[in-house]
N, C-alpha and C positions, 0 to 999 in steps of 0.2 A: 725591715733592721734582715739584712739578710741570715739565714739557716749557720753558716760557721761560728756569724757570732753570736747568735744566741747559741749556741751549743758549746763555743769561746767561754762565757759568763755563767752556764748552768751548769760547765766541768770547771771554772774555779772559785764560783761559788759553794759548792757542794764537795770540791778536794782538799779545803782548804780548815783545818782546826780553827783557824781565826776566822775564819767566815763566822761558821758554828759558834763559837767566842763571841763575836759583836752583839751576835742575835741574841746571846743568851742573856748576855749584859741586856740589852736593851730589855726584852723582856721581865728580864728580875727590876728591871728600876722601878718599870709600868706595875708590875706587884708591889714596891715596896709605895707609890705612890696613891696609889688602889686601898693597900692596907692602914697607912699613917688616915687616908681620909676616914676608913671605917672606925679606929682606933681612937681620934677627933672627935665622933660623933657619937663613941660611947662614954666618953668623957662628956658630953656636952648633956649626956643624959645621966651621970650619975652626980654633976655642980647644977638639975637645975631640974623641971617640968619638963618632959621630952615633945619635942616638937611631934605632932605625926606626920608632918612633912622631912624630916631628916633622915631619909632611906637610906642615907653612906654606911649607915649599922646593918646595911641589907647586901655589905660586896662583899664581905673576907672571903668568900667562897670565889669571889675571880679571884683576889688578890693569888688566893693556892691556886689554882688555874697557869695566873703566868707565871708560876713560881713552879709548880711544877712541868709544865713547858720550856723553863729556861734549862732545867737540872735537863727536861728531855736533848737539848740543843745539843748541851757542853757533853752529855753521854756520847752521842752521836757524832761530834767532833771527834772524840778520845777512839772510837770505834773504826772514826777516817783515818784519822791520825795512825795509829795500829795497823791499819792493810790499809791504804790509798788505791786497791784492785777496787775497792767496794765502788769509787765512783764513778759516775759513767757519765759522758755527752749528751745523754740523751734521757737516764730514767734514773729517777732515787734511785737512794742505795736500799737492800732485801736489810729489813732489821729481824730478830728475834720475834716471836709472839706477832701481835699488832701492831707495834713499830709506839706504842705509849704506854706499857708494862712497864716502867723503871725494871725495874728489877731482873725482868729476862735483859735489859739491854748494859743491865750489871754486870752482868755475866756474861756475855754477849764479849764485852769488854774486859772480861776477865779482873777486874775490879772487885774484890770479898771487901764486903760493910758488917762494921758492929751491929750490936742489935740498936742505939740509940740511931745510928741509920739507915735500917733495916728499916725501922718505924717512919721517919721521914722522909722514906721513899718509898713504900707502900701509902702511908698517909699521899702523898702527891700523885701516885700512881692511880688514885679513887679518884684526887678532882678531874687528872688530867683526860679521865676515860670518862666520867659520869658525872662527878657531883660538881662539880666546876662550870658544865655544862648543859643536867639536864635534871631533871626533879625525879627520876629512877636510875636505875641502872639496867641494863640489856635482862636483868633477872633479880626476885629478891635476892638471892642466895649470895651476891654481889652488896646487898643492901647495907651490912656492917661490916667494919675489919676490928684488929684487934688494935688498938694503940696503946701505947706510953701514957700510964698516967690513969689510965680506964679501966677496971677491974674484969671489965667484960668488953667483948666487939660493940662498939656505939658506932651511928655512924661518924661517917668523917670529917673530924671538928677540922679546924683552924688553929696553926698555930700559938702559941703561952708563948711569954718569951724566953723559956730558955727551950723549947724547937727550935725555936727564930735563933736563935745564937746558932745550934747546931744546927739550919740548913745552912747559914753566913759560913759558917767555916767547912763546911761539906762545898760549897758552890765554889769557894774560894779554893781547896786542893785542886778544883779540879782545873779552873783557869792554872793554873801554875802546871799543874801537869800536861795540856796543850801549852803555853809558851815555852815550857821543857823539850817538849816534844821537837816543836818549832819548823810544826808541817803544816 
């Protein structure tokens, strides 16, 4: 493939909100499948004696990582749609912070979040930066976060039903925003 074709494909993929949204939908759907497998394993545990080989009870963090990456793709799509000049033919856009801190990306997109949505975004940031990928963060100070439903900071926890509904609403609102932007 020649260089111009590669650059054209790179620019098209990076400059269109729809490209970011499509990738976000893929990641979210994958997260849904992983969380469903986790929840099914948990139900099996509740219904009978758990099997030692039922390791699907260990994958909720992977679902959270996928959800975090899906939200990261959506918010980056909004940023690009707001400022198409960030897209380049040869290099990925520059994001605030390390590019994975979702609160900084929402700030860059100039989207204000209410407290429950902030909780979702902060929790998913922890899973994207470390909790869905590594056994520890870069420093002990990042080991626990404040989360809705916990009186004190605690290890990042997967979503319950209420948080999952909140995440789905936030995800849907960002998809709708990108569709309305038509870029």
